[in-house]
C-alpha positions in Angstrom: 91.3 111.7 67.8 91.1 111.8 71.4 93.8 112.7 74.2 93.5 111.4 77.7 95.4 113.1 80.4 95.6 111.7 84.0 96.4 113.6 87.2 96.2 113.2 90.9 98.8 110.4 91.5 101.4 110.6 94.1 102.8 109.2 97.5 100.3 108.4 100.2 100.5 106.5 103.5 98.6 103.2 104.0 95.0 103.9 104.9 95.0 107.3 103.1 93.0 108.4 100.1 93.8 109.9 96.5 91.7 111.2 93.8 92.6 110.6 90.1 91.3 112.5 87.2 91.4 111.9 83.6 90.6 114.8 81.3 89.6 114.0 77.6 90.2 116.3 74.7 89.5 116.2 71.1 86.6 114.3 69.6 85.1 113.5 73.0 81.5 113.8 72.4 80.6 110.2 72.6 83.2 108.2 74.5 81.0 105.5 75.5 83.4 103.5 77.8 85.9 104.9 80.2 87.9 103.1 82.6 90.9 103.0 84.9 93.5 100.4 84.6 96.7 99.7 86.8 99.9 98.0 86.2 102.2 97.1 89.1 106.0 96.2 88.6 106.3 92.7 87.2 102.4 92.4 86.8 100.0 92.5 83.9 97.7 95.6 83.5 94.5 95.0 85.0 91.0 96.7 85.1 90.3 98.5 88.2 86.9 100.2 87.3 84.8 101.3 84.5 81.9 103.5 83.8 79.8 103.8 80.6 78.0 106.8 79.1 74.8 105.5 80.6 76.5 105.1 84.0 77.1 101.4 84.0 79.7 100.8 86.7 82.0 97.8 87.2 84.9 97.4 89.9 87.6 94.8 90.3 86.9 92.7 93.4 90.2 94.0 95.0 88.8 97.5 95.1 85.2 97.2 95.7 83.9 99.3 98.6 87.2 101.2 98.6 87.3 103.0 95.1 84.6 105.0 93.5 84.5 105.8 89.6 82.4 108.4 88.2 82.3 110.7 85.1 81.4 114.1 84.3 80.0 113.9 80.7 79.8 117.6 80.3 83.5 118.0 81.2 84.5 114.7 79.7 86.4 113.9 82.7 86.5 110.5 84.7 87.4 110.2 88.3 88.8 107.6 90.6 88.3 108.2 94.4 90.6 105.7 96.1 90.1 105.2 99.9 91.8 102.9 102.5 94.7 102.6 100.1 97.2 99.7 100.9 100.8 99.0 99.5 99.1 96.5 97.1 97.5 99.5 95.3 100.9 100.7 94.3 100.9 100.9 90.6 100.8 103.2 87.4 97.2 104.0 86.9 96.0 104.4 83.3 92.8 106.1 81.8 91.2 104.3 78.9 88.5 105.4 76.6 86.7 103.5 74.0 84.2 105.3 71.6 81.7 102.3 71.2 80.1 99.7 73.4 82.0 97.1 71.5 85.2 97.7 69.5 85.8 101.0 67.8 88.7 103.3 68.3 90.3 103.2 71.9 92.7 105.4 73.6 95.2 105.3 76.6 96.4 108.1 78.7 100.2 108.2 79.7 99.7 106.9 83.2 100.0 108.4 86.8 102.1 106.9 89.4 100.3 106.0 92.7 102.6 104.7 95.6 101.2 103.6 98.9 104.0 103.5 101.5 104.7 104.6 105.1 
């Protein structure tokens, strides 16, 4: 069993930055795929960024060149550095982990609120 705990959310002004962290605990030795999703009020949950154990990275078009995802495999932590934030980035951000490249057990964190407002 794996537990994912997010931190780092909060209120920030437009143009500001935040860094989210997701710490994994439990049977974490081979979480292949880790990702950040977000869900804004009234919208579907969407993939923001992902990183694999062998460091393959993908971003949603809406966050490219503003967000950076990284992972520390030794600490089993994944980060999301968010720069040049806009009100459209306001959402609950969720950490997601999947044990295998395709299928297998998958886990969600509880979410952390990010609000971008002046």
